[in-house]
GUZA-699936 format. One record per residue: residue number from 1; x, y negated, z negated of N, C-alpha, C, CB in turn; residue in three letters. Coordinates in nm, 2 decimals, padded with zeros to 4 digits, always signed. Each point is the difference from the previous one (the first is absolute). Glycine has a CB too. Example, Ala and Ser with C-alpha at 12.3 -4.5 7.8 and 13.67 -1.06 7.14 Angstrom:
residues 2
1 | +01.32 | +00.57 | -00.78 | -00.09 | -00.12 | +00.00 | +00.09 | -00.12 | +00.00 | -00.19 | +00.12 | -00.12 | ALA
2 | +00.15 | -00.23 | +00.19 | +00.09 | -00.11 | +00.00 | -00.08 | -00.11 | -00.08 | +00.12 | +00.06 | +00.22 | SER
***
This chain:
residues 61
1 | +09.02 | -12.40 | -13.90 | +00.05 | -00.12 | -00.08 | +00.15 | +00.00 | +00.01 | -00.20 | +00.02 | -00.16 | UNK
2 | +00.26 | -00.12 | +00.20 | +00.14 | -00.02 | +00.01 | +00.05 | -00.10 | -00.10 | -00.01 | +00.06 | +00.25 | UNK
3 | +00.12 | -00.02 | -00.31 | +00.07 | -00.09 | -00.10 | +00.12 | -00.06 | +00.07 | -00.09 | +00.14 | -00.20 | UNK
4 | +00.11 | -00.26 | +00.19 | +00.12 | -00.06 | +00.05 | +00.11 | +00.01 | -00.11 | -00.13 | -00.16 | +00.14 | UNK
5 | +00.25 | +00.15 | -00.09 | +00.12 | +00.01 | -00.09 | +00.00 | -00.09 | -00.12 | +00.13 | +00.07 | +00.20 | UNK
6 | -00.17 | -00.20 | -00.18 | +00.00 | -00.10 | -00.10 | -00.10 | +00.04 | -00.11 | +00.06 | -00.17 | +00.16 | UNK
7 | -00.18 | +00.23 | -00.13 | -00.10 | +00.04 | -00.10 | +00.06 | +00.11 | -00.08 | -00.19 | -00.07 | +00.15 | UNK
8 | +00.25 | +00.17 | -00.09 | +00.06 | +00.11 | -00.07 | +00.11 | -00.04 | -00.09 | -00.06 | +00.15 | +00.19 | UNK
9 | +00.15 | -00.24 | -00.15 | +00.10 | -00.05 | -00.08 | -00.05 | -00.07 | -00.12 | +00.15 | -00.02 | +00.20 | UNK
10 | -00.25 | -00.07 | -00.18 | -00.06 | -00.07 | -00.11 | -00.07 | +00.09 | -00.10 | -00.04 | -00.19 | +00.16 | UNK
11 | -00.03 | +00.30 | -00.11 | -00.06 | +00.09 | -00.09 | +00.10 | +00.08 | -00.08 | -00.19 | +00.02 | +00.16 | UNK
12 | +00.30 | +00.03 | -00.10 | +00.10 | +00.07 | -00.07 | +00.07 | -00.08 | -00.10 | +00.03 | +00.15 | +00.20 | UNK
13 | +00.00 | -00.28 | -00.17 | +00.07 | -00.08 | -00.09 | -00.09 | -00.03 | -00.12 | +00.14 | -00.10 | +00.18 | UNK
14 | -00.27 | +00.07 | -00.15 | -00.09 | -00.03 | -00.11 | -00.02 | +00.12 | -00.09 | -00.12 | -00.16 | +00.15 | UNK
15 | +00.10 | +00.28 | -00.09 | -00.02 | +00.12 | -00.08 | +00.12 | +00.03 | -00.08 | -00.15 | +00.09 | +00.17 | UNK
16 | +00.27 | -00.10 | -00.12 | +00.12 | +00.02 | -00.07 | +00.02 | -00.10 | -00.12 | +00.10 | +00.09 | +00.21 | UNK
17 | -00.14 | -00.22 | -00.19 | +00.01 | -00.10 | -00.10 | -00.09 | +00.04 | -00.12 | +00.05 | -00.17 | +00.17 | UNK
18 | -00.18 | +00.20 | -00.14 | -00.09 | +00.03 | -00.10 | +00.03 | +00.14 | -00.07 | -00.18 | -00.13 | +00.12 | UNK
19 | +00.23 | +00.22 | -00.05 | +00.05 | +00.13 | -00.05 | +00.11 | -00.03 | -00.11 | -00.07 | +00.12 | +00.22 | UNK
20 | +00.17 | -00.19 | -00.18 | +00.11 | -00.03 | -00.09 | -00.04 | -00.08 | -00.12 | +00.16 | +00.02 | +00.19 | UNK
21 | -00.25 | -00.12 | -00.17 | -00.04 | -00.08 | -00.11 | -00.08 | +00.09 | -00.10 | -00.01 | -00.20 | +00.15 | UNK
22 | -00.08 | +00.28 | -00.10 | -00.07 | +00.09 | -00.08 | +00.09 | +00.10 | -00.08 | -00.20 | -00.02 | +00.16 | UNK
23 | +00.29 | +00.08 | -00.09 | +00.09 | +00.09 | -00.06 | +00.09 | -00.07 | -00.11 | +00.01 | +00.13 | +00.21 | UNK
24 | +00.03 | -00.25 | -00.19 | +00.08 | -00.08 | -00.10 | -00.09 | -00.03 | -00.12 | +00.14 | -00.10 | +00.19 | UNK
25 | -00.27 | +00.07 | -00.16 | -00.09 | -00.03 | -00.12 | -00.02 | +00.12 | -00.08 | -00.11 | -00.17 | +00.14 | UNK
26 | +00.10 | +00.29 | -00.08 | -00.02 | +00.13 | -00.07 | +00.12 | +00.03 | -00.09 | -00.15 | +00.08 | +00.18 | UNK
27 | +00.27 | -00.10 | -00.12 | +00.13 | +00.02 | -00.08 | +00.01 | -00.09 | -00.11 | +00.11 | +00.08 | +00.21 | UNK
28 | -00.14 | -00.21 | -00.20 | +00.01 | -00.10 | -00.11 | -00.10 | +00.04 | -00.11 | +00.08 | -00.18 | +00.17 | UNK
29 | -00.20 | +00.21 | -00.13 | -00.10 | +00.04 | -00.10 | +00.04 | +00.12 | -00.07 | -00.18 | -00.10 | +00.14 | UNK
30 | +00.23 | +00.20 | -00.08 | +00.05 | +00.12 | -00.06 | +00.11 | -00.03 | -00.10 | -00.06 | +00.13 | +00.20 | UNK
31 | +00.16 | -00.22 | -00.16 | +00.11 | -00.03 | -00.08 | -00.04 | -00.07 | -00.13 | +00.14 | -00.01 | +00.21 | UNK
32 | -00.24 | -00.08 | -00.20 | -00.04 | -00.08 | -00.11 | -00.12 | +00.06 | -00.08 | +00.09 | -00.20 | +00.12 | UNK
33 | -00.14 | +00.31 | -00.08 | -00.11 | +00.06 | -00.07 | +00.04 | +00.04 | -00.14 | -00.09 | +00.09 | +00.21 | UNK
34 | +00.01 | -00.14 | -00.31 | +00.04 | +00.02 | -00.14 | +00.04 | +00.14 | -00.05 | -00.14 | -00.20 | -00.04 | UNK
35 | +00.07 | +00.30 | +00.09 | +00.02 | +00.14 | -00.04 | +00.13 | +00.05 | +00.05 | -00.24 | +00.04 | -00.01 | UNK
36 | +00.31 | -00.10 | +00.11 | +00.12 | +00.04 | +00.05 | +00.12 | -00.06 | -00.07 | -00.11 | +00.03 | +00.22 | UNK
37 | +00.09 | -00.12 | -00.31 | +00.11 | -00.06 | -00.07 | +00.09 | +00.09 | -00.08 | -00.15 | -00.20 | -00.02 | UNK
38 | +00.09 | +00.30 | -00.04 | +00.08 | +00.10 | -00.08 | +00.09 | +00.08 | +00.09 | -00.19 | +00.01 | -00.17 | UNK
39 | +00.14 | +00.03 | +00.28 | +00.08 | +00.08 | +00.09 | +00.11 | -00.08 | +00.06 | -00.20 | +00.14 | +00.06 | UNK
40 | +00.18 | -00.26 | -00.02 | +00.11 | -00.08 | +00.05 | +00.10 | -00.04 | -00.11 | -00.16 | -00.09 | +00.17 | UNK
41 | +00.11 | +00.06 | -00.29 | +00.10 | -00.03 | -00.11 | +00.09 | +00.12 | -00.03 | -00.17 | -00.16 | -00.09 | UNK
42 | +00.11 | +00.28 | +00.09 | +00.08 | +00.12 | -00.02 | +00.10 | +00.03 | +00.11 | -00.19 | +00.10 | -00.13 | UNK
43 | +00.15 | -00.13 | +00.25 | +00.09 | +00.02 | +00.12 | +00.12 | -00.11 | -00.01 | -00.19 | +00.09 | +00.14 | UNK
44 | +00.16 | -00.21 | -00.19 | +00.10 | -00.10 | -00.01 | +00.10 | +00.03 | -00.11 | -00.17 | -00.17 | +00.09 | UNK
45 | +00.12 | +00.23 | -00.20 | +00.09 | +00.04 | -00.11 | +00.07 | +00.13 | +00.02 | -00.15 | -00.14 | -00.15 | UNK
46 | +00.11 | +00.22 | +00.24 | +00.05 | +00.14 | +00.02 | +00.15 | -00.01 | +00.03 | -00.23 | +00.09 | +00.07 | UNK
47 | +00.27 | -00.18 | +00.01 | +00.14 | -00.01 | +00.05 | +00.09 | -00.04 | -00.12 | -00.07 | -00.05 | +00.24 | UNK
48 | +00.01 | -00.03 | -00.33 | +00.08 | -00.05 | -00.11 | +00.03 | +00.11 | -00.10 | -00.10 | -00.23 | +00.03 | UNK
49 | +00.00 | +00.31 | -00.05 | +00.01 | +00.11 | -00.11 | +00.07 | +00.13 | +00.06 | -00.20 | -00.10 | -00.11 | UNK
50 | +00.24 | +00.09 | +00.23 | +00.07 | +00.12 | +00.05 | +00.13 | +00.02 | -00.07 | -00.12 | -00.03 | +00.23 | UNK
51 | +00.15 | +00.15 | -00.27 | +00.12 | +00.03 | -00.07 | +00.11 | +00.07 | +00.09 | -00.14 | +00.02 | -00.21 | UNK
52 | +00.18 | -00.09 | +00.31 | +00.11 | +00.06 | +00.08 | +00.13 | -00.02 | -00.07 | -00.13 | -00.05 | +00.21 | UNK
53 | +00.21 | +00.15 | -00.21 | +00.13 | +00.00 | -00.07 | +00.11 | +00.06 | +00.10 | -00.11 | +00.02 | -00.23 | UNK
54 | +00.23 | -00.06 | +00.22 | +00.10 | +00.05 | +00.09 | +00.02 | +00.15 | -00.03 | +00.12 | -00.22 | +00.01 | UNK
55 | -00.05 | +00.29 | +00.08 | +00.01 | +00.14 | -00.01 | +00.10 | +00.04 | -00.10 | -00.05 | +00.02 | +00.24 | UNK
56 | +00.13 | -00.11 | -00.29 | +00.10 | +00.04 | -00.11 | +00.13 | +00.04 | +00.06 | -00.19 | +00.06 | -00.15 | UNK
57 | +00.23 | +00.06 | +00.11 | +00.13 | +00.05 | +00.04 | +00.00 | +00.07 | +00.13 | +00.05 | +00.03 | -00.24 | UNK
58 | -00.16 | -00.01 | +00.31 | +00.00 | +00.06 | +00.13 | +00.06 | -00.09 | +00.10 | -00.20 | +00.13 | -00.06 | UNK
59 | +00.29 | -00.07 | +00.15 | +00.06 | -00.08 | +00.10 | -00.10 | -00.05 | +00.11 | +00.22 | +00.13 | -00.04 | UNK
60 | -00.19 | -00.24 | +00.10 | -00.08 | -00.05 | +00.10 | +00.02 | +00.08 | +00.13 | +00.01 | -00.23 | -00.10 | UNK
61 | -00.12 | +00.26 | +00.16 | +00.01 | +00.08 | +00.13 | -00.05 | -00.08 | +00.11 | -00.04 | +00.21 | -00.12 | UNK
***
């Protein structure tokens, strides 16, 4: 059984398309899953509640 170049190109493009569509769908479902809301909200607020302060009297190195 021989495959021509056009058939292999069509198959690889089709497989890649469906692979990326499926992966995108999985990522969107994971991001909007209701039980993940708390984790994402905590991550979004973590940078705001960070208490970084300057070094004070120490010289800059």
